[in-house]
C-alpha positions in Angstrom: 0.3 65.1 25.6 3.0 65.8 23.0 3.7 62.1 22.8 0.0 61.3 22.2 -0.2 64.1 19.5 2.9 62.8 17.7 1.9 59.2 17.8 -1.9 59.5 17.9 -2.4 57.2 14.9 -0.4 54.4 16.4 -2.1 54.9 19.8 -5.4 54.5 17.9 -4.1 51.4 16.1 -3.0 49.8 19.4 -6.4 50.7 21.0 -8.3 49.3 18.1 -6.3 46.0 18.2 -6.8 45.7 21.9 -10.5 46.3 21.8 -11.0 43.9 18.9 -8.8 41.3 20.5 -10.7 41.5 23.8 -13.9 40.7 22.0 -12.6 37.1 21.6 -13.3 36.6 25.3 -17.0 36.8 24.5 -16.9 35.1 21.0 -14.4 34.4 18.3 -17.1 35.0 15.8 -17.4 38.6 17.2 -13.7 39.1 17.0 -13.6 37.9 13.4 -16.5 40.1 12.4 -15.0 43.2 14.0 -11.6 42.5 12.5 -13.1 42.1 9.0 -15.4 45.1 9.3 -12.4 47.2 10.3 -10.6 46.3 7.1 -13.8 46.6 5.0 -14.4 50.1 6.3 -10.8 51.2 5.4 -10.9 49.6 2.0 -14.2 51.3 1.1 -13.0 54.6 2.5 -9.9 54.4 0.4 -12.1 54.0 -2.8 -14.5 56.8 -1.9 -11.8 59.3 -1.2 -9.9 58.3 -4.3 -13.0 58.6 -6.5 -13.5 62.2 -5.3 -9.9 63.2 -5.7 -9.1 61.2 -8.9 -8.7 64.3 -11.1 -5.9 65.5 -8.8 -4.0 62.2 -8.8 -1.5 61.4 -11.6 0.1 58.5 -9.7 -1.2 55.3 -11.4 0.1 53.2 -8.5 -2.2 55.0 -6.0 -5.1 55.1 -8.4 -5.1 51.3 -9.1 -4.9 50.5 -5.4 -7.7 53.0 -4.7 -10.0 51.1 -7.1 -8.8 47.6 -6.1 -9.5 48.0 -2.4 -13.3 48.5 -3.1 -13.5 45.1 -4.7 -11.2 43.5 -2.1 -13.6 44.9 0.5 -16.6 43.5 -1.3 -15.2 40.0 -1.3 -14.1 40.4 2.3 -17.6 41.4 3.2 -19.1 38.3 1.7 -16.3 36.3 3.4 -17.4 37.8 6.7 -21.0 37.0 6.2 -20.1 33.4 5.1 -17.9 32.7 8.1 -18.7 29.6 10.1 -21.3 30.3 12.7 -22.9 33.3 10.8 -25.4 30.8 9.2 -26.3 33.2 6.4 -25.4 31.1 3.4 -27.2 27.8 3.8 -25.7 24.6 2.4 -22.1 25.8 2.7 -19.5 24.8 5.3 -16.2 26.4 6.3 -14.8 25.9 2.8 -16.8 28.8 1.5 -15.3 31.6 3.6 -11.8 30.2 3.0 -12.4 30.2 -0.8 -13.5 33.8 -0.5 -10.5 34.7 1.6 -8.1 33.3 -1.0 -10.0 35.1 -3.8 -9.6 38.4 -1.9 -6.0 37.9 -1.2 -5.1 37.0 -4.8 -6.9 40.1 -6.0 -5.1 42.2 -3.4 -1.6 40.9 -4.1 -2.0 41.0 -7.9 -3.3 44.5 -7.6 -0.1 45.5 -5.8 2.0 43.9 -8.5 0.1 45.4 -11.4 0.3 48.8 -9.6 4.1 48.7 -9.9 3.7 48.8 -13.7 1.7 52.0 -13.4 4.1 54.1 -11.3 4.1 57.7 -12.7 1.3 56.9 -15.2 -2.3 58.0 -15.2 -5.0 55.4 -15.6 -8.6 55.7 -16.9 -10.8 55.1 -13.9 -14.0 53.6 -15.4 -12.4 50.9 -17.6 -10.4 49.8 -14.5 -13.6 49.6 -12.4 -15.3 47.6 -15.1 -12.4 45.2 -15.3 -12.4 44.7 -11.5 -16.2 44.3 -11.5 -16.0 41.5 -14.2 -13.2 39.7 -12.2 -15.2 39.9 -9.0 -18.5 38.7 -10.6 -16.7 35.8 -12.3 -15.1 34.8 -9.0 -18.5 34.7 -7.3 -20.0 32.7 -10.1 -17.2 30.1 -9.9 -17.7 29.8 -6.1 -21.5 30.0 -5.7 -22.9 28.9 -9.0 -20.6 26.4 -10.7 -18.7 25.5 -7.5 -15.6 25.1 -9.7 -13.3 27.1 -7.4 -10.7 24.7 -5.8 -11.4 23.6 -2.2 -9.5 25.4 0.4 -10.7 23.9 3.7 -12.1 20.4 4.5 -14.0 19.9 7.7 -12.1 17.6 10.0 -8.9 17.8 8.0 -8.1 21.4 7.8 -6.5 23.4 5.0 -6.0 21.9 1.6 -2.7 21.9 -0.3 -4.2 24.4 -2.8 -5.0 26.9 0.1 -1.5 26.5 1.7 0.4 26.8 -1.6 -1.8 29.7 -2.6 -0.8 31.6 0.5 2.9 31.0 -0.4 2.3 32.2 -3.9 0.5 35.3 -2.6 3.5 36.0 -0.3 5.9 35.7 -3.3 3.7 38.1 -5.3 3.7 40.6 -2.4 7.5 40.2 -2.0 8.0 40.9 -5.7 5.8 44.0 -5.4 7.8 45.2 -2.4 11.1 44.8 -4.3 9.8 46.7 -7.3 8.4 49.4 -5.1 11.7 49.9 -3.4 13.4 50.2 -6.8 11.0 53.0 -7.7 11.1 54.7 -4.3 12.0 58.1 -5.8 8.4 58.2 -7.2 6.8 58.5 -3.8 7.0 60.8 -0.8 9.0 59.4 2.0 6.1 58.8 4.3 3.9 57.1 1.6 6.8 54.8 0.7 7.4 53.8 4.3 3.8 52.9 5.0 3.4 51.0 1.7 6.4 48.9 2.6 5.0 48.2 6.1 1.7 47.3 4.6 3.2 44.8 2.3 5.4 43.3 5.0 2.5 42.9 7.5 0.3 41.4 4.8 3.0 38.8 4.1 3.1 38.0 7.8 -0.7 37.6 7.8 -0.6 35.2 4.9 2.1 33.1 6.5 0.0 32.9 9.7 -3.0 31.7 7.6 -1.0 28.7 6.4 -0.7 27.3 9.9 -4.2 27.0 11.4 -6.2 23.8 11.5 -9.5 25.3 12.9 -11.0 28.5 11.6 -11.2 29.5 15.2 -7.5 28.6 15.8 -4.7 30.8 17.3 -2.9 31.2 13.9 -6.2 32.4 12.4 -6.3 35.0 15.3 -2.7 36.1 14.7 -3.3 36.4 10.9 -6.3 38.7 11.5 -4.2 40.9 13.9 -1.6 41.3 11.1 -4.4 42.0 8.7 -5.7 44.8 10.9 -2.2 46.2 11.1 -1.6 46.0 7.3 -4.9 47.8 6.6 -3.9 50.5 9.0 -0.6 51.0 7.1 -2.6 51.0 3.8 -4.8 53.7 5.3 -1.8 55.7 6.3 -0.1 55.3 2.9 -3.1 56.0 0.6 -5.5 58.1 2.6 -3.3 60.1 5.0 -0.3 60.8 2.8 -1.5 60.2 -0.8 -5.2 60.8 -1.2 -6.3 63.4 1.4 -3.1 65.2 0.6 -2.5 64.5 -3.1 -0.4 67.6 -3.4 2.4 65.7 -1.6 2.8 63.6 -4.7 2.1 66.5 -7.0 4.6 68.7 -5.2 7.3 66.0 -5.3 6.7 65.6 -9.1 6.9 69.4 -9.6 10.1 69.6 -7.6 11.6 66.8 -9.7 10.5 68.6 -12.9 11.9 71.8 -11.5 15.3 70.2 -10.8 15.3 68.7 -14.3 14.4 72.0 -15.8 17.0 73.8 -13.7 19.7 71.3 -14.9 18.6 71.6 -18.5 18.7 75.4 -18.2 22.2 75.3 -16.8 23.3 73.1 -19.6 21.6 75.4 -22.2 23.1 78.5 -20.5 26.6 77.0 -20.6 26.1 76.1 -24.3 24.9 79.5 -25.2 27.7 81.2 -23.4 30.4 79.3 -25.3 28.5 79.3 -28.6 30.6 80.8 -31.3 27.7 83.0 -32.4 26.0 86.1 -31.3 23.0 85.0 -29.2 20.8 88.0 -28.4 17.3 88.6 -27.0 15.7 92.0 -27.8 12.5 93.0 -26.0 9.6 95.0 -27.4 11.3 98.3 -26.5 14.3 97.2 -28.7 16.5 96.8 -25.7 19.0 93.9 -25.2 17.8 91.7 -22.3 20.2 88.8 -23.0 23.4 88.3 -24.9 26.1 85.7 -24.6 29.7 86.5 -23.7 31.1 85.2 -27.1 28.5 87.2 -29.0 29.4 90.4 -27.1 33.1 89.9 -27.8 32.4 89.5 -31.5 30.8 92.9 -31.5 33.7 94.4 -29.5 31.7 94.8 -26.3 31.3 93.2 -22.9 27.9 91.8 -21.9 27.4 94.5 -19.4 27.9 97.2 -22.0 25.1 95.8 -24.2 22.5 94.6 -21.6 19.7 97.3 -21.4 21.0 99.2 -24.5 18.9 99.8 -27.6 20.1 97.2 -30.0 19.5 99.2 -33.2 21.0 102.5 -31.9 24.1 100.5 -30.7 25.0 98.1 -33.4 23.1 98.9 -36.6 24.8 101.3 -39.1 23.2 104.8 -39.3 22.0 104.4 -42.9 20.0 101.2 -42.1 18.9 102.0 -38.5 15.5 103.7 -39.0 14.4 101.2 -41.7 15.1 98.2 -39.4 13.4 99.8 -36.4 10.2 100.1 -38.5 10.4 96.5 -39.6 11.0 95.4 -35.9 8.0 97.4 -34.7 5.9 95.8 -37.4 7.0 92.3 -36.3 6.3 93.0 -32.6 2.8 94.3 -33.4 2.1 91.2 -35.5 1.6 93.1 -38.7 4.6 91.5 -40.4 5.7 87.9 -40.1 9.2 87.4 -38.8 11.7 86.3 -41.4 13.5 83.2 -40.1 16.8 84.1 -41.9 18.3 87.4 -43.1 21.6 89.1 -43.5 22.5 92.7 -42.6 25.4 94.9 -41.6 26.5 95.2 -38.0 28.6 98.1 -36.6 31.2 97.0 -34.1 32.3 99.1 -31.2 35.6 99.9 -33.0 33.6 101.3 -36.0 34.2 98.3 -38.3 31.2 97.1 -40.3 30.7 93.3 -40.5 28.0 91.3 -42.3 26.0 88.9 -40.1 23.6 86.1 -41.0 20.7 85.8 -38.5 18.3 83.0 -37.6 15.3 84.4 -35.7 12.3 83.4 -33.7 9.9 85.2 -31.3 8.9 84.8 -27.6 5.3 85.0 -26.7 3.4 85.4 -23.4 0.5 83.2 -22.3 -1.9 85.4 -24.3 0.1 84.9 -27.5 1.5 88.4 -27.5 5.1 88.8 -28.8 7.3 90.0 -26.0 10.8 89.6 -27.6 12.8 88.5 -30.6 15.5 85.8 -30.2 18.3 85.8 -32.8 21.5 83.8 -33.4 23.9 85.5 -35.7 27.1 84.4 -37.5 29.7 86.8 -38.9 29.9 85.9 -42.6 32.0 88.9 -43.7 35.0 86.8 -44.6 32.8 84.2 -46.3 31.1 87.0 -48.3 34.5 88.4 -49.4 35.6 84.9 -50.3 32.4 84.2 -52.2 32.7 87.5 -54.1 36.3 86.9 -55.0 35.5 83.3 -56.1 32.6 84.6 -58.2 34.8 87.3 -59.7 37.5 84.7 -60.5 34.9 82.4 -62.1 33.6 85.2 -64.2 37.1 86.1 -65.3 37.9 82.5 -66.2 34.6 82.2 -68.1 35.5 85.4 -70.0 39.0 84.1 -70.7 37.6 80.8 -72.0 35.2 82.7 -74.2 38.1 84.8 -75.6 40.2 81.7 -76.3 39.4 80.3 -79.7 40.5 76.8 -80.3 41.8 76.0 -83.8 39.9 73.1 -85.2 38.6 71.8 -88.5 40.1 72.5 -92.0 42.4 75.6 -92.2 43.1 76.9 -95.8 46.9 77.4 -96.0 49.1 78.3 -99.0 51.3 75.3 -100.0 54.1 77.7 -101.1 54.2 80.7 -98.7 52.3 79.2 -95.8 49.9 82.1 -95.5 46.4 81.3 -94.0 43.2 82.5 -95.4 40.8 83.9 -92.7 37.0 83.8 -92.6 36.8 87.1 -94.6 38.9 85.6 -97.4 42.1 87.6 -96.7 45.5 85.8 -96.6 47.4 86.4 -93.4 50.8 85.5 -92.1 50.8 82.3 -90.0 52.0 84.1 -86.9 49.4 86.8 -87.1 46.6 84.3 -87.6 47.6 82.3 -84.6 48.0 85.4 -82.4 44.5 86.5 -83.2 43.0 83.0 -82.5 45.0 81.9 -79.5 47.0 83.4 -76.7 50.3 82.2 -78.1 53.1 84.6 -78.7 56.0 84.0 -81.1 59.8 84.3 -80.9 61.7 83.9 -84.1 64.8 81.8 -84.8 66.2 79.6 -87.6 66.1 75.8 -87.5 69.3 73.9 -88.4 68.0 72.8 -91.9 67.0 76.3 -92.9 70.3 77.6 -91.6 72.3 75.2 -93.8 70.1 76.1 -96.8 70.6 79.8 -96.2 74.4 79.4 -95.9 74.5 77.6 -99.3 72.4 80.4 -100.9 74.7 83.0 -99.4 77.8 81.2 -100.8 76.2 81.1 -104.2 75.4 84.8 -104.1 79.0 85.6 -103.0 80.4 83.5 -105.8 79.0 85.8 -108.4 
């Protein structure tokens, strides 16, 4: 019993194949009709279930196949009704059902290939349905009205070259779809991926079988339909059992992948924050520290454990500014005041030293838009402030010195005999005094060699008297 419960789907498949196969004893036409009706029912079921669950499915691969199998089933239905011996479509021979068969297989294989381009994408249902409708109608017109579709079977001769080569082309398309599917296996739950691969493989085997028969009632035609029944069973398992009736398998897988990516991103962000050479702090509505990085705590002279849960303002804000900043914080939390993205204030370290910090700030909100915390990243700019103040002081001193320095330029009135200079007020001043007032130069006095010789002569003259 446990075996039957575990493999009940495969037991059902075997039983179905056995019953349909035994019908060939009575009539091949009955076998063919039952085999095709089986696949038509599955294809239609896939579409109906998909249509009702489409809002829950974000997997474009599954969505496109869910739509495609309705139109594949429609062509297969006409193929079944047109089969030799049904005598429903008068004036047509065995070529008609073979043309319809090739049409359906092209549509099926190309849908698999196009679906690989839509993995992890969402498609718009109704435009896709309209496109498939147009393709199906155009196909019927080419076969029934204009009769321009290439011949696929000639009575007395068998399959045409177009039909045989088309089967090989269809196999190549399905093989390409299988390869691309395997490259994107991470996008599917394991069971869905397994059944999709089995469906593609058995479909390829079915198409290869259909290249061999001569009579539409031949043995290879029979084998091909057995493979088709099997492939549709795997399609049912892949799309209905594991993807459509339980769409949360795909959703859960996607959520788990997103969760892993978020977890990885969080770890990277957490590592970055911890080594960030800034104070990174999160303060909740009650003014308590709920997060601070290790580097930041060290800059304030604390450990992380000493600050977590403590009132931020009572701990690190100087007494003279504490109450004012609490009022501003409460106003921001209540939404009365807009948070300033950047501001500077004094911070009191554990050792009692005051430092100046520059803060970049933002707020955290809950799903209702209510502010629940303030996030800040602060940089100690005390040394920079001192440097800037000293630089500004030096610049001011230099500017004052430049203003005090008066550069001598233009015409200076100087006595040709005594060398005194007349100032702006009209007074005559010694040269040294004038230059001292108008420049920063200072004078030392000495006698040049020429004057020294002249003075010596004058002294000798005076001594001679």
